[in-house]
N, C-alpha and C positions, 0 to 999 in steps of 0.2 A: 496754293495751287487749287483750282477746282475741277471736278469731273464734269465732262459733256458726254452726250449719247456716242460719240466718237472714240471715247476712252475705254467703253465696255464691249466685250465680247459678246455675239450673238450666235447661240448655238442651234442648231435644229434639234430637238428632243427625240425624236421616235426613228432616229436613223442611224444604223450602226454600218460601218465606223462613224462616229462623230463628224457632222460637217459644220463647219463654222461658216455661219453667213455674215459674220463681220469679226475680224481679228485685227485689232489694231499693230501695226508693224512694230511699234515700239515695244510691245510687250509679247511675251511667250505665253500660250495658253496655260492655264492654272491646272496643277495636278488635282485640285480639287473638284474641278468640272464634274466628274462622275457621281461625286458624293452629291453635290449640288442637284444633279439631274435626278439623283435617287429620291431625294426630297420631293421634287417637283412631280414625279411620277408615282411614288410609292404612296405619298402624302397628299398630294394634289396643292403643294405648298405654291405660295405666290412669290416667297423670296426664302432664301436660307443664307445665314450669316454663318461664318466660321471664324472663331477668334483663337487666340493663344492665351487667354485669360490667366494670369498666374492663380487666381482663385480657383479656377477648375482643374488646374495642374495640380495643387496642393490638396483639393478635395481626393484627386484620384490617388495621390500617394497615401493619404490618411487612411482610404480604402484598403489599397494595396496592405498597409501595415497591419490590417486586421486579419489577414491571411487567407489563404485560398477559400473561395466559396462565400465568402463576406466582401468580396472587392468587386463584384459584378453590377452591382446597382446602388446607385447612391437615392438613399430615402430620407424625407425629413417630413415633420408635420407640426401641426399646433403653431404655425406662424402666418401671420397675416399676409404677407407677401405670396404666399400659394394661391391665394385667391384670383391671382392674374392669369392663370392658366386654366385652359378648357379641360373639360372632363374626357375628351379624347376626340378622335376624328368623326365617328358617328353619335357621339352623345351629346345631349344639349346642356347648356350652362358650363359655368365654370367650377374648379375646386372650390371646396369650402375650407374654413378654417382648420376645422377637424381631420381634413381628408390628407392622405399621404402622398406627396410629390415624389415619383419613381423616374429617375435618369439611369438607364443603362450605361454601362462603361465596356467599351472595347478596348482590345490590345492596340498598341501604335504599331506600324510598321516601318520599314526604312523608306518606302515611296508612298506618298499620300493617297496616289489613286488606288493602292493595293488595299486601301481601308474598304473599299466599296461594298465586298462581299460580306464582311464582318458588320458595318453599318446597315446594310439590308436585313441581315439576319436579326440585329438588335431591333430594327424596325417591326419585323414579324412578330418577334417574342413580347415586344411592348407596344402593343398598337396604340397605345391612349399617350406615349411620350412624344412631347414637342422637341426633342433634343436628345443627343447621343454623347457622352464624355468620351474623349481617347486619352488612355492612361498616358500622362507624363507628356501630354501634347495641347490639349484645349479641348474645344467643344463646338459641335454644330447645332444651331438652334433654326427651326422653320416656323413658319406662320403663314396665313392665309395672305397676307400682303407685307409690304415693308414695314408699316407700321407695328403690325402684330408680332412680326420677327424681332424687331428692333426693342418693343418693350418687354418681349420674353427673353430676350438675350441679356438685357439690363436686370431684369427681374432675376435671372438665375444668377448673375454675377453677384447680384447682392446677396442671394442666399447661400452661395458657395462662401463668400467672405465670411457671413454670419456663422455658418457651419465651421469653418477653420477656428474662428474665434471662440466658439462654443466649445470645441475640442480642447482648446487650449485652457479653457475654465472647468474642464471635466463635465461639461453638460452633455446630456444624450440629444441626439438629432431626432430619434423618435420616443415620443412620450405619451402617457395615458394621461388626458385632462377631461374632467367631467364636463360634459355638453350642457350648459345652462339654459340655453333657449333653443326654440326649435330648428331644427334643418330647413334653410329655404333653398329652392332651386330656381 
């Protein structure tokens, strides 16, 4: 099965209540719509992807196991894949090998659209983040366009899997490694 334009919902962004310009009759509107709209309006994203990645869920569980106060942000550094992420909305260039990637974690709710307020708070608190983890649920990832969002989603899934494997081996996600070459921007 392949998707066509007619299979996709079209939503007017700046209108409340939400106005669907097109909503295929065989599908019901997604509860994720307000979260996607938050990425579009608050981050200027061209695309937002939501997955129920097992690696994202496991990372939130590992953070939860660390106890209150240590479970609100996923942090990892000194890994090559981090270079696939921009420095932030208003900053030039990408993160470097020695930088720390930070992805905030929000609590899950019984109904997905009820996550919107918490996602927006996380976006406010972490203005440079390109994603938000939802505890025991998954991840929302956004980018300037479909290609960027997809690449960042795949990179995050790789890093989440690596983090789970690192934890199994007793390896820390944050390390101090001496920088041997100059930082380039």
